[in-house]
C-alpha positions in Angstrom: 20.3 23.3 7.6 17.3 22.1 5.4 18.8 23.9 2.4 22.2 22.3 3.0 20.5 18.8 3.2 18.6 19.6 0.0 21.8 20.6 -1.8 23.6 17.5 -0.6 20.8 15.3 -1.8 20.8 17.0 -5.2 24.6 16.6 -5.5 24.3 12.9 -4.5 21.8 12.3 -7.3 24.1 13.9 -9.8 27.1 12.0 -8.5 25.4 8.6 -8.7 24.0 9.3 -12.2 27.6 9.0 -13.5 27.6 5.2 -13.2 27.8 3.0 -16.2 25.2 0.2 -16.5 26.3 -3.2 -17.5 23.5 -5.2 -19.1 23.4 -8.9 -19.4 20.7 -11.6 -20.1 18.5 -12.3 -17.2 19.2 -15.5 -15.2 15.6 -15.5 -13.7 13.0 -17.5 -15.5 10.2 -14.9 -14.9 12.4 -12.3 -16.6 13.4 -14.5 -19.6 14.2 -12.5 -22.7 15.1 -9.3 -20.8 18.4 -7.8 -19.9 19.3 -7.1 -16.3 21.6 -4.6 -14.6 22.4 -3.3 -11.1 22.8 0.3 -9.9 24.1 1.7 -6.7 22.1 4.4 -4.8 22.7 6.0 -1.4 20.7 4.6 1.5 20.5 8.2 2.7 20.8 10.9 0.0 21.7 13.4 2.7 24.8 11.2 3.4 26.0 10.1 0.0 29.3 8.9 1.3 27.6 6.4 3.6 26.0 3.0 3.0 24.7 2.3 -0.5 21.9 0.0 -1.8 21.7 -2.0 -5.0 18.8 -1.5 -7.4 17.9 -4.3 -9.8 16.8 -3.2 -13.2 15.5 -4.9 -16.4 15.0 -3.7 -19.9 13.6 -4.6 -23.3 15.1 -2.5 -26.1 12.9 -0.7 -28.6 12.1 -2.9 -31.5 12.9 -0.1 -34.0 16.2 1.7 -33.6 15.1 4.2 -36.3 11.9 5.1 -34.5 13.2 4.9 -31.0 12.0 7.9 -28.9 13.6 7.0 -25.5 12.9 5.2 -22.3 9.5 4.2 -20.9 10.2 3.8 -17.2 7.8 1.4 -15.4 6.8 2.3 -11.9 7.4 -0.4 -9.2 4.6 -3.0 -9.2 1.0 -2.0 -9.4 0.6 -2.4 -5.7 3.2 -1.2 -3.2 5.6 -4.1 -2.5 5.0 -5.9 -5.8 8.1 -6.3 -8.0 8.4 -3.7 -10.7 10.7 -6.0 -12.7 8.0 -8.6 -13.1 5.5 -6.0 -14.2 8.1 -4.7 -16.7 8.4 -8.3 -18.1 4.7 -8.5 -18.5 4.4 -5.1 -20.2 7.3 -6.0 -22.6 5.0 -8.8 -23.8 1.7 -6.9 -23.9 2.2 -3.2 -24.7 1.0 -2.2 -28.2 3.6 -2.8 -30.9 3.7 0.9 -31.7 4.8 1.6 -28.1 7.4 -1.2 -28.1 8.8 0.1 -31.3 9.6 3.5 -29.9 10.6 2.8 -26.3 13.1 0.9 -24.3 10.9 -0.5 -21.6 12.9 -0.2 -18.3 11.6 -1.4 -14.9 13.0 -1.7 -11.4 12.3 -3.2 -8.0 12.0 -0.4 -5.5 14.5 -0.2 -2.6 14.4 -3.0 0.0 12.6 -5.7 -2.1 13.0 -8.1 -4.9 16.3 -7.5 -6.7 16.9 -4.3 -4.8 18.7 -4.9 -1.5 15.8 -7.0 -0.2 15.0 -7.1 3.5 13.5 -10.2 5.1 12.5 -10.6 8.8 11.2 -14.2 9.1 7.5 -13.2 8.9 5.1 -16.1 9.2 2.6 -16.6 6.3 -0.2 -15.1 8.3 2.0 -12.1 9.2 2.7 -11.4 5.5 -1.0 -10.7 5.1 -1.0 -8.0 7.7 -2.8 -5.5 5.3 -5.9 -7.7 5.0 -5.6 -9.6 8.2 -9.1 -10.3 9.6 -9.3 -9.4 13.3 -10.6 -11.8 15.9 -11.1 -8.9 18.2 -9.4 -5.6 18.7 -7.1 -6.6 21.5 -5.9 -9.6 19.6 -5.3 -7.5 16.5 -3.2 -5.0 18.5 -0.9 -7.8 19.6 -0.7 -9.3 16.1 0.1 -6.0 14.3 2.5 -4.9 17.0 4.4 -8.2 16.6 4.7 -7.7 12.9 6.2 -4.2 13.4 8.6 -5.5 16.1 9.9 -8.3 13.8 10.6 -5.8 11.0 12.3 -3.4 13.4 14.4 -6.1 14.9 16.0 -6.9 11.6 15.9 -3.6 9.8 15.9 -0.7 12.2 18.9 0.9 10.6 17.3 1.3 7.2 13.7 2.1 8.1 14.2 5.9 8.1 15.1 5.8 4.4 12.1 3.9 3.2 9.8 6.5 1.6 8.4 7.6 -1.7 10.6 10.6 -2.0 13.8 8.4 -1.8 12.3 6.1 -4.5 11.7 9.2 -6.7 15.4 10.1 -6.2 16.3 6.5 -7.1 14.4 7.0 -10.3 16.4 10.1 -11.1 19.6 8.2 -10.6 18.2 5.6 -13.0 17.4 8.3 -15.6 20.9 9.7 -15.4 22.6 6.4 -15.6 20.6 5.6 -18.7 22.0 8.7 -20.3 18.5 10.2 -20.8 17.7 13.9 -20.3 14.0 13.0 -20.0 12.1 9.7 -19.7 8.5 8.8 -20.1 6.7 7.0 -17.3 3.9 4.4 -16.8 2.7 3.6 -13.3 -0.2 1.7 -11.8 -1.9 2.0 -8.4 1.0 2.9 -5.9 3.0 3.7 -9.1 0.6 6.5 -9.8 1.3 8.2 -6.5 5.0 7.6 -7.0 4.7 9.1 -10.5 3.0 12.2 -9.1 5.8 12.6 -6.4 8.5 12.1 -9.0 7.0 14.7 -11.4 6.5 17.1 -8.4 10.2 16.8 -7.5 11.7 16.3 -10.9 9.0 17.1 -13.5 11.4 18.9 -15.8 12.9 15.5 -16.6 9.5 13.9 -17.4 8.5 13.3 -21.0 5.1 11.6 -21.3 3.5 10.4 -18.1 0.7 7.8 -17.8 -0.9 7.2 -14.4 -3.3 4.3 -14.5 -5.7 3.2 -11.7 -5.0 6.1 -9.5 -4.3 6.6 -5.8 -5.9 9.6 -4.3 -3.4 12.3 -3.2 -5.4 12.5 0.0 -4.8 8.9 1.0 -1.3 9.1 2.4 -1.7 6.6 3.9 -4.5 6.0 6.5 -7.1 7.0 3.9 -6.0 4.1 1.6 -7.3 1.7 4.3 -10.4 3.5 5.5 -11.5 4.3 1.9 -11.5 0.7 0.8 -14.4 -0.9 2.7 -17.3 1.0 1.0 -15.6 0.4 -2.3 -15.3 -3.3 -1.5 -19.0 -3.5 -0.7 -19.9 -1.8 -4.0 -17.7 -4.2 -5.9 -19.1 -7.2 -4.2 -22.7 -6.0 -4.8 -21.9 -5.5 -8.5 -20.7 -9.1 -8.7 -23.8 -10.4 -6.9 -26.0 -8.8 -9.5 -24.0 -10.6 -12.2 -24.1 -14.0 -10.3 -27.9 -13.8 -9.6 -28.5 -13.8 -13.4 -26.7 -17.1 -13.6 -28.3 -19.0 -10.8 -29.0 -22.0 -13.0 -25.3 -22.4 -13.5 -23.9 -21.3 -10.1 -26.8 -22.1 -7.7 -25.8 -19.3 -5.4 -29.2 -17.5 -5.4 -31.7 -16.0 -7.7 -31.4 -12.5 -6.4 -28.3 -10.4 -5.4 -29.4 -10.6 -1.8 -29.5 -14.4 -1.9 -26.1 -14.5 -3.5 -24.7 -12.2 -0.8 -26.3 -14.3 1.9 -24.6 -17.4 0.5 -21.2 -15.7 0.7 -21.9 -14.3 4.2 -22.6 -17.9 5.4 -19.1 -18.8 4.1 -17.6 -15.9 6.0 -19.4 -16.9 9.2 -18.2 -20.5 8.9 -14.6 -19.4 8.4 -14.8 -16.9 11.3 -16.1 -19.6 13.5 -13.2 -21.9 12.6 -15.2 -24.4 10.4 -13.5 -25.9 7.4 -13.9 -23.8 4.2 -11.9 -24.9 1.2 -11.7 -24.7 -2.6 -10.2 -27.6 -4.6 -8.7 -28.9 -1.3 -7.1 -25.5 -0.5 -8.2 -24.3 3.0 -9.5 -20.7 3.3 -9.2 -19.2 6.8 -10.9 -16.0 8.0 -8.5 -13.8 6.1 -8.1 -15.8 2.9 -11.9 -16.3 2.4 -12.1 -12.5 2.0 -8.7 -11.9 0.3 -9.3 -14.4 -2.5 -12.6 -12.6 -3.4 -11.0 -9.2 -3.1 -8.2 -10.2 -5.5 -10.8 -11.5 -8.1 -13.0 -8.5 -7.8 -10.2 -6.4 -9.1 -11.5 -7.1 -12.6 -14.9 -7.9 -14.0 -13.1 -10.1 -16.5 -12.7 -12.5 -13.5 -16.4 -12.7 -12.6 -16.9 -16.1 -14.1 -13.9 -17.5 -12.2 -15.1 -15.9 -8.9 -18.5 -17.5 -9.5 -16.9 -20.9 -10.0 -14.8 -20.5 -6.8 -17.8 -19.6 -4.6 -19.9 -22.3 -6.2 -17.1 -24.8 -5.3 -16.8 -23.5 -1.7 -20.6 -23.5 -1.1 -21.5 -26.8 -2.8 -18.2 -28.7 -2.6 -18.1 -28.9 -6.4 -15.0 -29.3 -8.5 -13.5 -26.3 -10.2 -13.6 -25.9 -13.9 -10.2 -26.3 -15.6 -10.1 -22.6 -16.7 -10.6 -21.5 -13.1 -7.9 -23.8 -11.9 -5.5 -22.3 -14.5 -6.5 -18.8 -13.4 -5.9 -19.6 -9.7 -2.5 -21.1 -10.5 -1.5 -17.9 -12.2 -3.0 -15.8 -9.4 -1.2 -17.7 -6.6 1.5 -19.5 -8.4 4.1 -16.8 -7.6 3.2 -15.4 -4.2 4.4 -12.0 -3.0 7.9 -12.3 -1.7 8.5 -11.5 2.0 10.8 -8.6 1.1 7.8 -7.0 -0.7 5.7 -7.2 2.4 8.5 -5.7 4.5 9.1 -2.9 2.0 5.4 -2.2 1.7 5.1 -1.7 5.5 8.2 0.4 5.7 7.2 2.8 3.0 3.6 3.2 4.2 5.0 4.1 7.6 7.9 6.1 6.2 5.8 8.5 4.1 3.5 9.5 7.0 3.4 9.4 10.8 0.5 7.2 11.8 -1.5 8.0 14.9 -0.3 6.2 18.1 -3.6 6.4 20.1 -5.4 3.1 19.9 -8.9 4.4 20.6 -9.6 5.8 17.1 -8.6 2.6 15.5 -10.9 0.6 17.7 -13.8 3.0 16.9 -13.1 2.9 13.2 -12.9 -0.9 13.2 -16.1 -1.4 15.0 -18.0 1.1 12.9 -16.7 -0.3 9.6 -17.4 -3.9 10.7 -21.1 -3.0 11.1 -21.4 -0.9 8.0 -19.1 -2.8 5.6 -19.0 -6.4 6.8 -17.0 -7.7 3.8 -13.7 -5.9 4.6 -14.5 -3.2 7.1 -12.9 -4.7 10.2 -9.8 -5.8 8.4 -9.0 -2.5 6.6 -10.2 0.1 9.1 -8.6 -1.3 12.3 -5.1 -1.0 13.7 -2.1 -1.7 11.5 1.5 -2.4 12.1 2.3 1.1 10.9 0.8 2.4 14.2 3.7 0.8 16.1 6.5 2.0 13.8 9.7 2.7 15.8 11.0 5.7 13.8 9.2 8.8 12.6 9.2 9.8 8.9 12.5 11.5 7.9 10.6 13.9 5.5 7.2 15.4 5.3 4.5 14.3 2.8 5.1 15.7 -0.7 2.5 18.4 -1.6 1.1 17.6 -5.0 -0.3 20.1 -7.5 1.1 23.6 -7.9 4.7 23.5 -9.0 4.4 20.1 -10.8 6.6 20.7 -13.8 5.7 17.7 -15.9 4.6 19.0 -19.4 1.6 16.7 -19.4 0.1 13.8 -17.5 -2.5 11.3 -18.8 -4.7 9.8 -16.1 -6.5 6.5 -16.9 -9.2 4.9 -14.8 -12.1 2.5 -15.0 -15.4 3.8 -13.6 -16.0 0.9 -11.2 -12.5 0.0 -10.0 -12.6 -1.3 -6.4 -9.0 -0.8 -5.3 -8.5 2.7 -6.7 -12.0 4.1 -7.2 -12.9 6.7 -9.8 -13.3 9.4 -7.2 -9.6 9.1 -6.5 -8.8 9.7 -10.1 -11.1 12.7 -10.1 -9.2 14.1 -7.1 -5.8 13.6 -8.8 -7.2 15.4 -11.8 -8.2 18.3 -9.6 -4.8 18.5 -8.0 -3.0 18.3 -11.4 -5.6 20.5 -13.2 -2.9 22.5 -15.0 -1.2 19.6 -16.9 -3.5 16.5 -16.9 -6.4 14.9 -18.6 -8.6 12.0 -17.4 -9.6 9.1 -19.5 -12.4 7.0 -18.0 -13.6 3.6 -19.2 -17.4 3.5 -18.5 -19.2 0.5 -17.1 -16.0 -1.3 -16.3 -14.5 -2.6 -13.1 -10.9 -3.2 -13.8 -7.6 -2.4 -12.0 -4.8 -1.6 -14.5 -6.7 -0.5 -17.7 -3.9 0.0 -20.3 -3.3 -2.3 -22.0 -4.7 -5.1 -19.9 -8.4 -4.5 -20.1 -8.4 -4.2 -23.8 -10.8 -1.3 -24.2 -10.3 0.0 -27.7 -10.9 3.7 -27.0 -8.6 3.9 -23.9 -5.9 1.9 -25.6 -6.0 4.1 -28.7 -5.8 7.3 -26.6 -2.9 6.1 -24.4 -1.0 4.7 -27.4 -1.4 8.0 -29.3 -0.2 10.0 -26.3 2.9 7.8 -25.8 3.8 7.6 -29.5 2.7 11.0 -30.9 2.4 13.1 -27.8 -1.3 13.7 -28.4 -2.9 14.7 -25.1 -6.8 14.8 -25.3 -8.1 18.4 -25.4 -10.5 17.5 -22.6 -11.4 14.7 -20.3 -12.7 11.6 -22.2 -15.2 8.9 -21.3 -14.7 5.7 -23.3 -17.7 3.4 -23.7 -17.3 -0.3 -22.8 -18.4 -2.4 -25.7 -18.9 -5.5 -23.5 -20.0 -4.4 -20.0 -20.3 -7.2 -17.5 -23.3 -5.6 -15.8 
């Protein structure tokens, strides 16, 4: 029976690859200058004659028809549930000109979000932050997360079994075939690195050059993604407090890292107690007073803006204009609800989360004591524990059998969200066909080309344009380390 289902899924991919894509100028301001198309894929690849979904794609053609190598497929947003089409638009403006000359940049929103058969369930603003939701206590958090799961199930129970990374990898194969390409190259960040590993495990013979940047550990799927974060968050916050302590004359947050941390902890205590905490008139509740800092710690290029934000929150001071502009970009286009729903569905669709509540309560209490910054929020119960349907397929084993010719792994040494240890683990799993490029003394999520490290950018560009995979793992120095 399993072989029959596998054959049926393979036949479905082949059948749906025969579609013709009709490209037209985008009608969405954020995708201005790109062409858009739609593509049908099966809801269930084991039942290709049943319901179909619509995938939304965007592309930017290679700037040199004579030098064109093929397609660079961009994985769905850097974090699960973020729109890949928006990331594609960003990369079409920022990739090195040598890369843009040789590749059509093609991006897509993964199933159930954005432009790809989106699902909405009427989640409240607080419920959309279920990942980082700061618990009041365990019993309250159980009720909160269970309600999030129930709302999604009420509106989308029929599609939930088909939300998983393996089906997204199959969708990528349909995209490849519909583009008329025997092989495509791939660039993925964060969740996109795991998806790229799954795709190359399943369809690696169709992979040309593969770049995985800011890497998810293959061991995280997916409870480990949450429980691994709190210690990394503490390290990232401590790194920033060292930076801020050297600038006490400017920030007035403390002359030592301990004093800076104490100033922030007082803000957390105020927010947890229900007192008013705001920045530039924007209120920060117990979740947002942490989430804003988490978002800004994703890059040490943001350290100055984070210092300004906390200076404003502590002292009631006005924000500097560059910080206001930064925050407008950071929050100006909030994550769509469909992304939140899809994120939840795929995290639950890839792996069966434990149902017993006791271990979640134990983990939450222990992490809250050891890692007070994000420990309680990340290590406690999540909506995935209340998922109404089991995964339809097992987790994809990564490593042996991966048929990609080569994979270039890229990582900053001090990344908070996807730490260097995760990249090392992926390198171990893909030891036969990968190399790891590390940017030393850097805390940045999404290195190429966003961080601007000359060594890393040169190596990745050479790999994509000339096929040059480093002979061994490489450590690139950081010319301007923040710490």
